[in-house]
All heavy atoms as an XYZ file, in Angstrom:
955
protein
N     -31.273    -19.236    -39.745
C     -30.820    -19.552    -38.399
C     -29.304    -19.364    -38.272
O     -28.847    -18.785    -37.296
C     -31.214    -20.994    -38.065
C     -30.874    -21.372    -36.659
S     -31.948    -20.563    -35.522
C     -31.941    -21.711    -34.235
N     -28.530    -19.852    -39.235
C     -27.075    -19.683    -39.214
C     -26.700    -18.207    -39.230
O     -25.750    -17.796    -38.571
C     -26.419    -20.386    -40.412
C     -26.403    -21.893    -40.262
O     -26.467    -22.364    -39.115
O     -26.328    -22.583    -41.284
N     -27.458    -17.436    -40.006
C     -27.185    -15.999    -40.118
C     -27.380    -15.321    -38.752
O     -26.596    -14.468    -38.345
C     -28.103    -15.387    -41.167
C     -27.644    -14.032    -41.602
C     -28.454    -13.544    -42.752
N     -29.711    -13.031    -42.171
C     -30.780    -12.742    -42.860
N     -30.817    -12.958    -44.154
N     -31.849    -12.271    -42.277
N     -28.407    -15.718    -38.028
C     -28.678    -15.146    -36.709
C     -27.571    -15.519    -35.726
O     -27.076    -14.684    -34.967
C     -30.060    -15.608    -36.185
C     -31.161    -15.008    -37.063
C     -30.245    -15.217    -34.722
C     -32.540    -15.554    -36.767
N     -27.137    -16.766    -35.762
C     -26.063    -17.207    -34.873
C     -24.756    -16.478    -35.180
O     -24.021    -16.077    -34.270
C     -25.877    -18.717    -34.968
C     -27.005    -19.564    -34.383
C     -26.743    -21.041    -34.647
C     -27.159    -19.324    -32.899
N     -24.442    -16.315    -36.465
C     -23.224    -15.599    -36.851
C     -23.289    -14.150    -36.386
O     -22.306    -13.593    -35.905
C     -23.028    -15.658    -38.368
C     -22.535    -16.986    -38.853
C     -22.317    -16.961    -40.343
C     -21.921    -18.329    -40.862
N     -21.750    -18.337    -42.313
N     -24.475    -13.535    -36.546
C     -24.625    -12.148    -36.133
C     -24.435    -12.023    -34.614
O     -23.742    -11.124    -34.135
C     -26.000    -11.642    -36.540
C     -26.190    -10.183    -36.237
C     -27.476     -9.674    -36.821
N     -27.621     -8.278    -36.465
C     -28.764     -7.652    -36.407
N     -29.869     -8.285    -36.725
N     -28.819     -6.401    -36.069
N     -25.024    -12.921    -33.843
C     -24.853    -12.902    -32.384
C     -23.387    -13.122    -31.998
O     -22.878    -12.492    -31.085
C     -25.728    -13.974    -31.729
C     -27.178    -13.584    -31.685
C     -27.975    -14.584    -30.910
N     -29.375    -14.198    -30.893
C     -30.337    -14.960    -30.461
N     -30.068    -16.183    -29.998
N     -31.575    -14.548    -30.474
N     -22.730    -14.020    -32.692
C     -21.317    -14.286    -32.403
C     -20.481    -13.043    -32.685
O     -19.599    -12.677    -31.896
C     -20.818    -15.472    -33.223
N     -20.754    -12.374    -33.808
C     -20.014    -11.155    -34.155
C     -20.281    -10.047    -33.139
O     -19.367     -9.341    -32.723
C     -20.371    -10.678    -35.559
C     -19.752    -11.547    -36.639
O     -18.762    -12.222    -36.389
N     -20.334    -11.539    -37.824
N     -21.537     -9.899    -32.730
C     -21.865     -8.893    -31.727
C     -21.185     -9.212    -30.402
O     -20.679     -8.323    -29.718
C     -23.386     -8.794    -31.542
C     -24.154     -8.104    -32.671
C     -25.650     -8.222    -32.420
C     -23.741     -6.652    -32.803
N     -21.174    -10.479    -30.048
C     -20.511    -10.883    -28.805
C     -19.024    -10.602    -28.836
O     -18.442    -10.107    -27.877
N     -18.381    -10.881    -29.958
C     -16.954    -10.631    -30.109
C     -16.663     -9.145    -30.043
O     -15.752     -8.709    -29.345
C     -16.445    -11.220    -31.428
C     -14.967    -11.018    -31.742
C     -14.107    -11.651    -30.647
C     -14.625    -11.626    -33.088
N     -17.467     -8.348    -30.748
C     -17.279     -6.895    -30.720
C     -17.479     -6.356    -29.307
O     -16.721     -5.514    -28.839
C     -18.250     -6.207    -31.680
S     -17.841     -6.493    -33.408
N     -18.501     -6.855    -28.638
C     -18.760     -6.420    -27.266
C     -17.621     -6.773    -26.340
O     -17.203     -5.974    -25.498
N     -17.094     -7.975    -26.492
C     -15.977     -8.403    -25.644
C     -14.743     -7.538    -25.892
O     -14.041     -7.153    -24.952
C     -15.654     -9.873    -25.898
N     -14.480     -7.217    -27.154
C     -13.342     -6.355    -27.470
C     -13.537     -4.961    -26.890
O     -12.623     -4.381    -26.322
C     -13.137     -6.276    -28.986
C     -12.586     -7.538    -29.639
C     -12.606     -7.396    -31.166
C     -11.179     -7.814    -29.159
N     -14.739     -4.434    -27.015
C     -15.027     -3.111    -26.488
C     -14.875     -3.083    -24.969
O     -14.233     -2.196    -24.419
C     -16.448     -2.688    -26.889
C     -16.875     -1.284    -26.490
C     -15.928     -0.254    -27.089
C     -18.296     -1.017    -26.941
N     -15.419     -4.055    -24.293
C     -15.290     -4.138    -22.843
C     -13.820     -4.276    -22.461
O     -13.342     -3.636    -21.529
C     -16.124     -5.315    -22.276
C     -15.759     -5.594    -20.826
C     -17.602     -5.010    -22.404
N     -13.085     -5.080    -23.210
C     -11.655     -5.244    -22.929
C     -10.895     -3.941    -23.073
O     -10.086     -3.585    -22.229
N     -11.187     -3.210    -24.134
C     -10.500     -1.941    -24.343
C     -10.897     -0.913    -23.293
O     -10.061     -0.224    -22.731
C     -10.802     -1.393    -25.743
C     -10.162     -2.153    -26.892
C     -10.649     -1.598    -28.228
C      -8.654     -2.058    -26.817
N     -12.170     -0.831    -23.011
C     -12.628      0.133    -22.026
C     -12.102     -0.244    -20.645
O     -11.669      0.607    -19.881
C     -14.173      0.214    -22.020
C     -14.641      0.886    -23.309
C     -14.680      0.975    -20.807
C     -16.134      0.826    -23.531
N     -12.081     -1.504    -20.332
C     -11.633     -1.958    -19.023
C     -10.148     -1.800    -18.808
O      -9.711     -1.507    -17.725
N      -9.355     -1.959    -19.841
C      -7.905     -1.940    -19.684
C      -7.327     -0.531    -19.772
O      -6.546     -0.130    -18.942
C      -7.233     -2.861    -20.729
C      -5.739     -2.684    -20.732
C      -7.581     -4.304    -20.459
N      -7.728      0.222    -20.755
C      -7.086      1.507    -21.004
C      -7.202      2.483    -19.833
O      -6.192      2.944    -19.333
C      -7.622      2.134    -22.301
O      -7.423      1.194    -23.346
C      -6.897      3.411    -22.644
N      -8.399      2.797    -19.333
C      -8.456      3.749    -18.240
C      -7.798      3.243    -16.962
O      -7.194      4.006    -16.237
C      -9.955      3.961    -18.005
C     -10.603      3.550    -19.268
C      -9.720      2.469    -19.829
N      -7.904      1.977    -16.701
C      -7.333      1.441    -15.471
C      -5.814      1.554    -15.463
O      -5.211      1.648    -14.411
C      -7.757     -0.014    -15.289
N      -5.201      1.519    -16.624
C      -3.746      1.561    -16.689
C      -3.216      2.976    -16.868
O      -2.025      3.200    -16.776
C      -3.269      0.657    -17.825
C      -3.584     -0.808    -17.555
S      -2.923     -1.903    -18.789
C      -1.198     -1.889    -18.336
N      -4.094      3.933    -17.148
C      -3.658      5.301    -17.370
C      -3.195      5.913    -16.052
O      -3.855      5.784    -15.032
C      -4.798      6.113    -17.966
N      -2.058      6.553    -16.093
C      -1.567      7.276    -14.926
C      -1.433      8.740    -15.304
O      -1.266      9.076    -16.476
C      -0.227      6.724    -14.388
C      -0.397      5.335    -13.820
C       0.840      6.734    -15.447
N      -1.481      9.598    -14.325
C      -1.485     11.035    -14.564
C      -0.435     11.693    -13.669
O      -0.676     11.931    -12.487
C      -2.890     11.570    -14.275
C      -3.033     13.054    -14.553
O      -2.024     13.737    -14.817
O      -4.185     13.535    -14.492
N       0.725     11.962    -14.251
C       1.812     12.578    -13.484
C       1.424     13.973    -12.996
O       1.868     14.400    -11.928
C       3.083     12.640    -14.324
N       0.568     14.673    -13.758
C       0.097     15.989    -13.322
C      -0.712     15.891    -12.036
O      -0.544     16.695    -11.115
N      -1.568     14.881    -11.975
C      -2.316     14.645    -10.740
C      -1.356     14.196     -9.640
O      -1.516     14.571     -8.469
C      -3.426     13.609    -10.955
C      -4.205     13.318     -9.719
N      -4.149     12.098     -9.088
C      -5.025     14.090     -8.968
C      -4.911     12.141     -8.010
N      -5.456     13.336     -7.911
N      -0.350     13.416    -10.006
C       0.655     12.982     -9.033
C       1.394     14.158     -8.415
O       1.730     14.136     -7.230
N       1.611     15.201     -9.199
C       2.250     16.413     -8.676
C       1.357     17.058     -7.610
O       1.847     17.543     -6.583
C       2.526     17.396     -9.804
C       3.284     18.628     -9.381
C       3.626     19.503    -10.573
C       4.438     20.707    -10.131
N       4.848     21.538    -11.276
N       0.038     17.037     -7.850
C      -0.907     17.559     -6.858
C      -0.887     16.706     -5.585
O      -0.914     17.238     -4.475
C      -2.317     17.600     -7.436
C      -2.489     18.592     -8.555
C      -3.860     18.476     -9.211
O      -4.638     17.577     -8.917
N      -4.152     19.395    -10.111
N      -0.839     15.386     -5.771
C      -0.771     14.483     -4.620
C       0.510     14.769     -3.836
O       0.494     14.836     -2.606
C      -0.840     12.999     -5.063
C      -0.610     12.064     -3.877
C      -2.170     12.699     -5.747
N       1.612     14.959     -4.545
C       2.882     15.282     -3.895
C       2.737     16.559     -3.063
O       3.168     16.605     -1.903
C       3.996     15.458     -4.933
C       5.347     15.719     -4.321
C       6.191     14.671     -4.004
C       5.759     17.012     -4.039
C       7.431     14.906     -3.410
C       6.991     17.261     -3.446
C       7.829     16.203     -3.139
N       2.125     17.582     -3.655
C       1.951     18.856     -2.944
C       1.107     18.686     -1.682
O       1.390     19.307     -0.655
C       1.309     19.884     -3.875
N       0.103     17.820     -1.747
C      -0.791     17.611     -0.607
C      -0.208     16.693      0.457
O      -0.425     16.894      1.651
C      -2.117     17.013     -1.086
C      -2.910     17.924     -1.983
C      -4.046     17.185     -2.694
O      -4.133     15.956     -2.648
N      -4.894     17.927     -3.364
N       0.513     15.676      0.036
C       0.932     14.627      0.971
C       2.422     14.614      1.304
O       2.811     14.092      2.340
C       0.572     13.242      0.401
C      -0.893     13.049      0.075
C      -1.696     12.846      1.325
C      -3.139     12.509      0.993
N      -3.949     12.370      2.176
N       3.255     15.130      0.414
C       4.703     14.917      0.551
C       5.518     16.199      0.745
O       6.565     16.169      1.393
C       5.246     14.193     -0.681
S       4.315     12.732     -1.190
N       5.036     17.298      0.146
C       5.855     18.515      0.073
C       6.168     19.134      1.425
O       7.155     19.853      1.554
C       5.182     19.544     -0.837
N       5.375     18.843      2.435
C       5.655     19.399      3.751
C       6.973     18.845      4.309
O       7.658     19.521      5.075
C       4.471     19.157      4.723
C       4.344     17.698      5.086
C       4.611     20.025      5.963
N       7.354     17.646      3.872
C       8.575     17.013      4.385
C       9.682     16.843      3.348
O      10.838     16.630      3.720
C       8.246     15.631      4.951
S       7.171     15.679      6.397
N       9.327     16.873      2.054
C      10.295     16.564      0.994
C      10.334     17.639     -0.076
O       9.290     18.144     -0.493
C       9.940     15.236      0.311
C       9.981     14.052      1.201
N      11.145     13.368      1.482
C       8.999     13.412      1.883
C      10.874     12.358      2.288
N       9.573     12.363      2.556
N      11.514     17.921     -0.567
C      11.691     18.799     -1.716
C      11.669     17.957     -2.989
O      12.186     16.840     -3.004
C      13.042     19.521     -1.625
O      13.347     20.152     -2.850
N      11.074     18.518     -4.049
C      11.095     17.864     -5.358
C      12.004     18.617     -6.323
O      12.133     18.238     -7.478
C       9.679     17.785     -5.926
N      12.642     19.658     -5.858
C      13.465     20.504     -6.712
C      14.824     19.867     -7.004
O      15.418     19.217     -6.136
C      13.675     21.859     -6.049
N      15.301     20.101     -8.215
C      16.657     19.656     -8.559
C      17.634     20.414     -7.661
O      17.568     21.632     -7.539
C      16.951     19.944    -10.027
C      18.296     19.438    -10.480
C      18.492     19.648    -11.966
C      19.805     19.033    -12.415
N      19.986     19.154    -13.878
N      18.491     19.687     -6.999
C      19.433     20.311     -6.071
C      18.790     20.705     -4.753
O      19.395     21.405     -3.952
N      17.544     20.222     -4.535
C      16.823     20.542     -3.303
C      17.510     19.948     -2.087
O      18.269     18.983     -2.179
N      17.250     20.559     -0.973
C      17.859     20.126      0.280
C      16.864     19.325      1.105
O      15.661     19.399      0.889
C      18.342     21.341      1.077
C      19.373     22.139      0.352
N      20.673     21.713      0.197
C      19.294     23.324     -0.304
C      21.359     22.604     -0.503
N      20.543     23.587     -0.825
N      17.386     18.613      2.065
C      16.535     17.874      2.988
C      15.687     18.872      3.766
O      16.174     19.927      4.170
C      17.390     17.037      3.925
N      14.443     18.545      3.921
C      13.544     19.348      4.751
C      13.422     18.551      6.048
O      14.323     18.587      6.878
C      12.185     19.567      4.041
C      11.273     20.470      4.857
C      12.392     20.176      2.652
N      12.363     17.792      6.191
C      12.258     16.834      7.295
C      12.742     15.478      6.791
O      13.383     14.727      7.489
C      10.811     16.760      7.821
C      10.441     18.082      8.469
C      10.632     15.604      8.799
C       8.974     18.226      8.820
N      12.425     15.202      5.514
C      12.883     13.993      4.840
C      13.855     14.360      3.730
O      14.027     15.532      3.412
N      14.465     13.382      3.105
C      15.430     13.666      2.045
C      14.744     14.222      0.795
O      13.547     13.994      0.582
C      16.046     12.294      1.751
C      14.995     11.326      2.162
C      14.291     11.949      3.324
N      15.484     14.953     -0.041
C      14.911     15.438     -1.289
C      14.574     14.258     -2.202
O      15.263     13.240     -2.186
C      16.012     16.319     -1.879
C      17.274     15.843     -1.249
C      16.897     15.301      0.094
N      13.511     14.404     -2.987
C      13.065     13.284     -3.824
C      13.348     13.479     -5.305
O      13.001     12.625     -6.106
C      11.570     13.028     -3.584
C      11.252     12.580     -2.160
C       9.761     12.344     -1.994
C      12.038     11.339     -1.784
N      14.023     14.553     -5.663
C      14.431     14.706     -7.063
C      15.413     13.579     -7.383
O      16.389     13.374     -6.671
C      15.097     16.061     -7.298
C      15.371     16.329     -8.750
C      14.414     16.949     -9.542
C      16.559     15.938     -9.341
C      14.643     17.184    -10.886
C      16.794     16.164    -10.684
C      15.832     16.785    -11.449
O      16.059     17.002    -12.789
N      15.119     12.814     -8.415
C      15.987     11.708     -8.807
C      15.838     10.456     -7.966
O      16.692      9.560     -8.025
N      14.762     10.350     -7.188
C      14.610      9.197     -6.296
C      14.459      7.882     -7.056
O      14.978      6.856     -6.619
C      13.439      9.395     -5.297
C      12.093      9.380     -5.991
C      13.498      8.353     -4.189
N      13.773      7.898     -8.199
C      13.590      6.653     -8.953
C      14.936      6.242     -9.537
O      15.584      6.999    -10.257
C      12.536      6.812    -10.067
C      12.405      5.524    -10.869
C      11.179      7.202     -9.481
N      15.384      5.060     -9.167
C      16.678      4.557     -9.607
C      17.804      4.817     -8.610
O      18.892      4.266     -8.743
N      17.543      5.647     -7.626
C      18.566      5.983     -6.630
C      18.597      4.911     -5.538
O      17.572      4.354     -5.155
C      18.240      7.350     -6.018
C      19.262      7.820     -5.008
C      19.047      9.265     -4.617
N      17.863      9.427     -3.781
C      17.160     10.563     -3.700
N      17.491     11.614     -4.423
N      16.119     10.631     -2.905
N      19.764      4.623     -5.049
C      19.935      3.694     -3.934
C      19.230      4.256     -2.705
O      19.337      5.447     -2.413
C      21.429      3.488     -3.655
C      21.743      2.392     -2.693
C      21.451      1.017     -3.254
O      21.385      0.809     -4.452
N      21.252      0.070     -2.362
N      18.493      3.421     -2.006
C      17.834      3.847     -0.772
C      18.881      4.323      0.231
O      19.999      3.798      0.276
C      17.023      2.690     -0.186
N      18.519      5.339      0.996
C      19.382      5.878      2.063
C      20.719      6.382      1.549
O      21.752      6.174      2.173
C      19.589      4.839      3.167
N      20.698      7.076      0.394
C      21.976      7.471     -0.202
C      22.171      8.978     -0.374
O      23.166      9.398     -0.967
C      22.138      6.789     -1.565
O      21.147      7.256     -2.466
N      21.270      9.803      0.132
C      21.455     11.252      0.002
C      22.448     11.708      1.066
O      22.222     11.525      2.272
C      20.107     12.005      0.149
C      20.328     13.514      0.182
C      19.165     11.630     -0.983
N      23.552     12.269      0.595
C      24.590     12.743      1.512
C      24.031     13.778      2.475
O      23.287     14.672      2.085
C      25.758     13.365      0.736
C      26.591     12.341      0.003
O      26.575     11.157      0.406
O      27.254     12.713     -0.985
N      24.396     13.631      3.730
C      24.021     14.602      4.739
C      22.688     14.343      5.416
O      22.392     14.977      6.420
N      21.876     13.430      4.881
C      20.603     13.138      5.545
C      20.821     11.997      6.524
O      21.476     11.010      6.204
C      19.498     12.780      4.552
C      18.164     12.619      5.224
C      17.438     13.736      5.598
C      17.672     11.364      5.546
C      16.227     13.603      6.274
C      16.468     11.218      6.203
C      15.738     12.344      6.570
N      20.267     12.115      7.709
C      20.433     11.092      8.742
C      19.287     10.088      8.661
O      18.215     10.305      9.219
C      20.497     11.735     10.124
C      21.722     12.601     10.282
C      21.791     13.216     11.652
C      23.034     14.093     11.737
N      23.163     14.738     13.026
N      19.533      9.021      7.945
C      18.541      7.955      7.779
C      18.503      7.063      9.013
O      19.490      6.952      9.747
C      18.905      7.082      6.567
C      18.763      7.782      5.248
C      19.852      8.393      4.642
C      17.542      7.826      4.590
C      19.731      9.026      3.424
C      17.409      8.457      3.369
C      18.506      9.060      2.790
O      18.377      9.693      1.573
N      17.377      6.402      9.182
C      17.261      5.410     10.252
C      18.155      4.211      9.925
O      18.502      3.971      8.766
C      15.808      4.940     10.380
O      15.419      4.223      9.221
N      18.489      3.466     10.931
C      19.259      2.238     10.737
C      18.500      1.290      9.819
O      19.089      0.632      8.959
C      19.535      1.570     12.098
O      20.223      2.507     12.925
C      20.365      0.323     11.954
N      17.179      1.243      9.985
C      16.348      0.354      9.165
C      16.430      0.731      7.678
O      16.564     -0.144      6.817
C      14.900      0.405      9.636
N      16.372      2.019      7.385
C      16.435      2.444      5.981
C      17.834      2.204      5.418
O      17.978      1.807      4.257
C      16.037      3.914      5.843
C      15.931      4.385      4.397
S      14.752      3.466      3.374
C      13.207      4.066      3.984
N      18.851      2.396      6.209
C      20.218      2.133      5.748
C      20.401      0.662      5.395
O      21.208      0.325      4.538
C      21.239      2.524      6.824
C      21.382      4.005      7.017
C      22.375      4.274      8.141
C      22.430      5.714      8.530
N      23.336      5.953      9.684
N      19.663     -0.217      6.037
C      19.802     -1.657      5.816
C      18.994     -2.172      4.627
O      19.123     -3.342      4.272
C      19.384     -2.410      7.070
N      18.198     -1.328      4.012
C      17.303     -1.769      2.925
C      18.082     -2.438      1.788
O      17.730     -3.524      1.346
C      16.445     -0.590      2.426
C      15.803     -0.890      1.093
C      15.395     -0.245      3.440
N      19.109     -1.787      1.287
C      19.983     -2.412      0.308
C      19.502     -2.475     -1.133
O      20.050     -3.226     -1.924
N      18.501     -1.713     -1.514
C      18.056     -1.717     -2.911
C      17.878     -0.294     -3.422
O      17.842      0.655     -2.650
C      16.766     -2.512     -3.097
C      15.597     -2.153     -2.211
C      14.914     -0.950     -2.343
C      15.161     -3.033     -1.235
C      13.828     -0.642     -1.538
C      14.076     -2.731     -0.420
C      13.413     -1.529     -0.585
O      12.352     -1.232      0.221
N      17.774     -0.199     -4.735
C      17.475      1.082     -5.366
C      15.952      1.216     -5.487
O      15.231      0.221     -5.585
C      18.128      1.154     -6.749
N      15.484      2.445     -5.497
C      14.055      2.707     -5.596
C      13.561      2.517     -7.028
O      13.974      3.232     -7.919
C      13.726      4.126     -5.123
C      13.923      4.325     -3.666
C      14.854      5.112     -3.061
C      13.163      3.715     -2.617
N      14.725      5.025     -1.692
C      13.693      4.183     -1.394
C      12.095      2.823     -2.583
C      13.189      3.786     -0.162
C      11.591      2.428     -1.347
C      12.132      2.915     -0.162
N      12.713      1.543     -7.205
C      12.019      1.335     -8.478
C      10.580      1.793     -8.275
O      10.142      2.044     -7.143
C      12.007     -0.152     -8.869
O      11.259     -0.879     -7.869
C      13.414     -0.722     -8.987
N       9.824      1.877     -9.362
C       8.408      2.232     -9.242
C       7.689      1.270     -8.293
O       6.946      1.693     -7.412
C       7.719      2.207    -10.612
C       8.128      3.375    -11.500
O       8.903      4.254    -11.059
O       7.662      3.409    -12.654
N       7.917     -0.019     -8.481
C       7.235     -1.016     -7.653
C       7.622     -0.909     -6.181
O       6.777     -1.000     -5.294
C       7.509     -2.432     -8.163
C       6.814     -2.718     -9.478
O       5.822     -2.024     -9.810
O       7.258     -3.639    -10.182
N       8.902     -0.703     -5.912
C       9.340     -0.581     -4.518
C       8.787      0.693     -3.881
O       8.380      0.691     -2.718
C      10.858     -0.630     -4.439
C      11.406     -2.037     -4.662
C      12.881     -2.099     -4.421
C      13.537     -3.433     -4.574
N      12.864     -4.559     -5.084
N       8.740      1.780     -4.652
C       8.162      3.012     -4.133
C       6.678      2.848     -3.827
O       6.198      3.317     -2.790
C       8.365      4.164     -5.127
C       9.759      4.776     -5.130
C       9.956      5.645     -6.361
C       9.990      5.579     -3.859
N       5.953      2.169     -4.705
C       4.519      1.954     -4.466
C       4.297      1.145     -3.191
O       3.431      1.478     -2.386
C       3.871      1.267     -5.670
C       3.716      2.179     -6.856
C       3.139      1.430     -8.047
C       3.199      2.284     -9.289
N       2.693      1.585    -10.473
N       5.073      0.098     -3.021
C       4.945     -0.712     -1.800
C       5.254      0.121     -0.556
O       4.513      0.113      0.417
C       5.882     -1.920     -1.854
C       5.491     -3.054     -2.779
C       6.611     -4.082     -2.858
C       4.207     -3.713     -2.304
N       6.360      0.828     -0.611
C       6.795      1.621      0.542
C       5.807      2.737      0.855
O       5.415      2.926      2.002
C       8.191      2.191      0.283
C       8.722      3.022      1.428
C       9.086      2.428      2.629
C       8.853      4.396      1.312
C       9.568      3.181      3.693
C       9.330      5.160      2.360
C       9.683      4.550      3.545
O      10.156      5.298      4.603
N       5.395      3.471     -0.162
C       4.509      4.610      0.069
C       3.103      4.200      0.497
O       2.377      4.986      1.095
C       4.457      5.498     -1.175
C       5.788      6.183     -1.506
C       5.703      6.897     -2.844
C       6.204      7.122     -0.396
N       2.726      2.969      0.211
C       1.428      2.475      0.666
C       1.437      2.213      2.171
O       0.423      2.381      2.845
C       1.044      1.201     -0.090
N       2.586      1.823      2.708
C       2.674      1.514      4.142
C       4.139      1.517      4.586
O       4.746      0.458      4.767
C       2.025      0.157      4.431
O       2.012     -0.091      5.808
N       4.726      2.692      4.747
C       6.157      2.779      5.059
C       6.610      1.960      6.256
O       7.614      1.262      6.196
C       6.374      4.278      5.309
C       5.278      4.937      4.564
C       4.107      4.018      4.639
N       5.875      2.024      7.337
C       6.308      1.323      8.561
C       6.163     -0.189      8.466
O       6.824     -0.923      9.198
C       5.549      1.873      9.763
C       5.939      3.312     10.055
C       5.441      3.778     11.385
C       5.812      5.198     11.687
N       7.212      5.508     11.711
N       5.331     -0.656      7.544
C       5.209     -2.094      7.325
C       6.353     -2.598      6.454
O       6.939     -3.645      6.728
C       3.864     -2.425      6.638
O       2.809     -1.963      7.472
C       3.711     -3.910      6.386
N       6.687     -1.831      5.425
C       7.720     -2.247      4.466
C       9.118     -2.079      5.058
O       9.983     -2.933      4.843
C       7.564     -1.472      3.139
C       8.691     -1.790      2.177
C       6.216     -1.809      2.497
N       9.331     -1.006      5.805
C      10.635     -0.777      6.446
C      10.369     -0.473      7.926
O      10.338      0.691      8.345
C      11.419      0.374      5.774
C      12.783      0.564      6.449
C      11.596      0.137      4.283
N      10.157     -1.523      8.728
C       9.940     -1.303     10.163
C      11.143     -0.568     10.758
O      12.284     -0.942     10.516
C       9.828     -2.720     10.733
C       9.458     -3.574      9.565
C      10.116     -2.941      8.365
N      10.864      0.508     11.467
C      11.944      1.304     12.047
C      12.270      2.542     11.227
O      13.140      3.322     11.623
N      11.588      2.746     10.101
C      11.816      3.949      9.312
C      11.455      5.183     10.134
O      10.588      5.123     11.014
C      10.988      3.939      8.004
O      11.312      5.115      7.251
C       9.500      3.906      8.263
N      12.105      6.305      9.863
C      11.785      7.554     10.542
C      10.589      8.246      9.888
O      10.046      9.176     10.464
C      12.990      8.502     10.512
C      14.145      8.017     11.337
C      15.327      8.968     11.465
C      15.465     10.100     10.535
N      16.682     10.901     10.705
N      10.180      7.779      8.730
C       9.079      8.431      8.021
C       7.788      8.257      8.815
O       7.379      7.135      9.106
C       8.927      7.857      6.613
C       7.954      8.638      5.774
S       8.399      8.509      4.052
C       6.837      8.028      3.360
N       7.130      9.375      9.145
C       5.923      9.330      9.965
C       4.650      9.209      9.130
O       3.576      8.987      9.672
C       5.826     10.562     10.898
C       6.973     10.556     11.898
C       5.791     11.854     10.101
N       4.766      9.343      7.821
C       3.615      9.243      6.925
C       2.990      7.856      7.061
O       3.676      6.841      6.956
C       4.086      9.492      5.486
C       3.016      9.432      4.451
C       1.951     10.320      4.467
C       3.087      8.500      3.434
C       0.975     10.271      3.483
C       2.116      8.443      2.443
C       1.054      9.339      2.479
N       1.677      7.815      7.279
C       0.983      6.542      7.500
C       0.876      5.699      6.241
O       0.827      4.475      6.323
C      -0.414      6.802      8.067
N       0.840      6.328      5.086
C       0.741      5.588      3.835
C      -0.374      6.113      2.964
O      -1.312      6.749      3.434
N      -0.244      5.854      1.697
C      -1.227      6.268      0.694
C      -1.888      5.004      0.175
O      -1.263      4.231     -0.546
C      -0.530      7.033     -0.431
C      -1.381      7.645     -1.515
C      -2.371      8.652     -0.928
C      -0.492      8.353     -2.531
N      -3.132      4.791      0.560
C      -3.804      3.534      0.224
C      -4.617      3.599     -1.057
O      -5.007      2.560     -1.566
C      -4.721      3.088      1.378
O      -5.665      4.132      1.643
C      -3.918      2.790      2.624
N      -4.862      4.792     -1.595
C      -5.596      4.931     -2.848
C      -4.662      4.560     -4.002
O      -3.697      5.283     -4.299
C      -6.095      6.368     -2.989
C      -6.903      6.604     -4.248
O      -6.391      6.320     -5.354
O      -8.039      7.088     -4.129
N      -4.936      3.443     -4.667
C      -4.043      2.930     -5.718
C      -3.879      3.915     -6.862
O      -2.785      4.060     -7.412
C      -4.567      1.592     -6.237
N      -4.931      4.610     -7.237
C      -4.842      5.585     -8.322
C      -3.926      6.735     -7.974
O      -3.076      7.143     -8.766
N      -4.080      7.266     -6.766
C      -3.208      8.363     -6.317
C      -1.773      7.886     -6.198
O      -0.834      8.613     -6.536
C      -3.689      8.913     -4.978
C      -4.961      9.729     -5.076
C      -5.367     10.261     -3.716
C      -6.654     11.074     -3.824
N      -7.072     11.575     -2.505
N      -1.601      6.670     -5.739
C      -0.266      6.105     -5.593
C       0.413      5.958     -6.952
O       1.571      6.338     -7.121
C      -0.361      4.756     -4.881
C       0.917      4.093     -4.418
C       1.726      4.998     -3.511
C       0.589      2.807     -3.690
N      -0.317      5.435     -7.928
C       0.229      5.310     -9.285
C       0.589      6.677     -9.860
O       1.644      6.849    -10.479
C      -0.767      4.610    -10.207
C      -0.912      3.129     -9.926
O      -0.041      2.543     -9.255
O      -1.908      2.541    -10.395
N      -0.294      7.658     -9.652
C      -0.043      9.001    -10.174
C       1.160      9.642     -9.477
O       1.992     10.285    -10.122
C      -1.277      9.879     -9.990
C      -2.444      9.463    -10.880
O      -2.256      8.628    -11.796
O      -3.561      9.978    -10.661
N       1.265      9.447     -8.165
C       2.396      9.998     -7.418
C       3.711      9.420     -7.927
O       4.679     10.161     -8.173
C       2.232      9.714     -5.928
C       3.406     10.120     -5.029
C       3.708     11.608     -5.136
C       3.127      9.715     -3.584
N       3.759      8.128     -8.113
C       5.001      7.503     -8.600
C       5.288      7.938    -10.036
O       6.448      8.155    -10.397
C       4.947      5.976     -8.430
C       6.136      5.300     -9.097
C       4.919      5.613     -6.945
N       4.250      8.128    -10.847
C       4.454      8.651    -12.209
C       5.084     10.047    -12.132
O       5.965     10.385    -12.927
C       3.135      8.684    -12.964
N       4.645     10.858    -11.182
C       5.246     12.184    -10.991
C       6.696     12.051    -10.543
O       7.583     12.742    -11.075
C       4.445     13.000     -9.978
C       5.140     14.270     -9.577
C       5.373     15.291    -10.508
C       5.611     14.439     -8.284
C       6.043     16.437    -10.138
C       6.275     15.597     -7.909
C       6.495     16.601     -8.844
O       7.173     17.742     -8.490
N       6.965     11.182     -9.584
C       8.346     10.988     -9.134
C       9.245     10.548    -10.291
O      10.417     10.915    -10.337
C       8.394      9.968     -7.982
C       7.724     10.405     -6.671
C       7.735      9.276     -5.666
C       8.369     11.666     -6.105
N       8.673      9.798    -11.226
C       9.436      9.398    -12.419
C       9.856     10.578    -13.280
O      10.812     10.481    -14.041
C       8.607      8.427    -13.284
C       8.743      6.988    -12.869
O       9.840      6.584    -12.447
O       7.749      6.245    -13.008
N       9.133     11.687    -13.180
C       9.478     12.862    -14.000
C      10.615     13.670    -13.385
O      11.161     14.542    -14.045
C       8.265     13.799    -14.195
O       7.929     14.440    -12.955
C       7.064     13.051    -14.756
N      10.941     13.404    -12.157
C      11.963     14.190    -11.445
C      13.359     13.668    -11.758
O      14.004     13.024    -10.946
C      11.691     14.154     -9.931
C      10.317     14.655     -9.481
C      10.162     14.518     -7.973
C      10.087     16.101     -9.912
N      13.819     13.963    -12.952
C      15.130     13.476    -13.410
C      15.936     14.604    -14.003
O      15.477     15.467    -14.629
C      14.951     12.366    -14.454
C      14.218     11.181    -13.872
C      13.960     10.140    -14.915
C      13.199      9.005    -14.260
N      12.871      7.942    -15.105
């Protein structure tokens, strides 16, 4: 009887570890390559990702992670974006890109937002590569 209980306990522990590993690893994986595709589909019509890129409809996004909001010389930002007062971190970009007009009411950005969390994570991972 003890042997059966020990075996069940060991199987339960192994199962819990396996579920934990399977549940955590894929959920946390991000794909900057897929993020580049998302950028091409959702962002490239208005933003350049090129080093030394110029403003298109929106400011260039090369180097956006870590850059002060509303700081690209020559781009005419909204008053609301000028008042933001922070640098773009991954977390701030995710919040903003999910719902720009909610996070910065008065922004000139017409993009409605990216609500797919996986695509959003991948997009920000891609923006992180633009350095």
